[in-house]
N, C-alpha and C positions, 0 to 999 in steps of 0.2 A: 278026710277028703281035703282037696286042694281047694282054696279060697277062690281062685279064678274060675275053677270048673264050677262054682256053686254059683257064683255068679252067670254063667252061661246058661247052666239049668233053669236058673230063676228066670232069664229073658225067653228061653224060649218056651218055658210053662205059660208065662203072659202072653206069648203068640199064641201057642195052642189055645189057649182058652178063649181068648179072641177070635181066631177062627172057627172054633167050635159055637162060639155064639153069633157070628156073622152068617155061617149058613143055616143054623137054626131060624134065625131071622128070616133068611131068603125062602125057605119052605113053609113057616107060620103067612108070612105077608103073599106069598108068590109071585114075587118080585125079580122077573130074570135080569142080570146085569146086561146093558148095552153095549159093553166095552169087551174088550178081548176076556177070556174066562177060560178058567183052568178045570177042566172036569164036567164043565157046565156047572160050577157050583159058586165061585169067585174069582174077581177081577182083579185087573192087574192094582189098580185104586186101592181096594180091598186089602190087597196084600203090603202095599206101602203104608197104607195105614196102620196096619197091625205090627210091620218092624218100626216103624215110628212111636207107637205107642207101646212097645216091650221096652225100646232105648229109654225113652222117658221114665217108663216106672222102674226099671231096673236101677238107673243112675240116681233118681229119688231115694229109693229104698237103699240104695248103698249110701249115701250121703245121710241120712236117718240114722242107718245102722254105726256110721263111723263117730256121729254127733254124741253118741251115748258113751 
């Protein structure tokens, strides 16, 4: 598999895991987002936080992998 594709898949999986956890916490706490929401589940703020988290975790993962 191409190395760049592995990086993209890693980032998407981090984002997907974050999104699943965020939606799960919404159901458990019965907290409805006050802002714009997608499908009544997740807000713009949550999505931007997920993208930022995926970028940071992917970047640090690649740095650690390259240092070995």
